[in-house]
C-alpha positions in Angstrom: -67.6 62.4 87.2 -67.8 62.1 91.0 -68.3 58.4 90.8 -65.1 58.0 88.8 -63.1 59.8 91.6 -64.5 57.3 94.1 -64.0 54.2 92.1 -60.2 54.5 91.9 -59.6 54.4 95.8 -62.2 51.7 96.2 -60.5 49.5 93.6 -57.1 50.1 95.1 -58.5 49.2 98.5 -60.2 46.0 97.3 -57.2 44.8 95.2 -54.3 45.7 97.5 -55.3 46.7 101.0 -58.2 44.2 101.7 -56.2 41.0 100.8 -53.2 42.0 102.9 -55.5 43.0 105.8 -57.3 39.6 105.6 -54.1 37.6 105.5 -52.6 39.4 108.5 -55.9 39.1 110.4 -56.2 35.4 110.0 -52.5 34.8 110.6 -52.8 36.5 113.9 -56.0 34.6 114.8 -54.2 31.3 114.1 -51.2 32.3 116.2 -53.5 33.2 119.1 -55.4 29.9 118.9 -52.2 27.8 118.8 -51.3 29.0 122.3 -47.8 29.5 123.7 -44.7 28.3 121.9 -42.1 26.3 123.8 -39.9 29.4 124.0 -42.7 31.5 125.3 -43.6 28.8 127.8 -40.0 28.5 129.1 -39.8 32.3 129.4 -43.1 32.3 131.4 -41.7 29.6 133.7 -38.6 31.7 134.2 -40.7 34.7 135.1 -42.7 32.7 137.5 -39.5 31.4 139.2 -38.2 35.0 139.5 -41.5 36.3 140.9 -41.4 33.5 143.6 -37.8 34.3 144.4 -38.7 38.0 144.7 -41.6 37.2 147.0 -39.4 35.2 149.3 -36.9 38.1 149.4 -39.7 40.5 150.3 -41.0 38.3 153.0 -37.5 38.0 154.4 -36.9 41.7 154.3 -40.3 42.3 156.0 -39.5 39.9 158.8 -36.1 41.6 159.3 -37.8 45.0 159.5 -40.4 43.6 161.9 -37.7 42.4 164.3 -35.4 45.5 164.0 -38.0 48.3 163.6 -41.4 47.2 164.6 -43.0 50.5 163.8 -42.0 50.6 160.2 -45.4 49.4 158.9 -47.3 52.1 160.9 -44.9 54.8 159.5 -45.4 53.6 156.0 -49.2 53.5 156.3 -49.4 57.1 157.6 -48.0 58.5 154.3 
């Protein structure tokens, strides 16, 4: 009797859940192994360009602060 209660969930798992799980697993593995798509690559390049632009702005702001308020770094480090 106890074995019959266990067999139904096991059969449902093996017939429905396991095949779906395997298909989704190997599909995701294939997508990872293919690398970036062209759209993802272009988005990555845009992010790199934005990061470089932000870095230039930060350097400019720091140089302005260095010339106008030379102690700003010391004040910031004390906190």
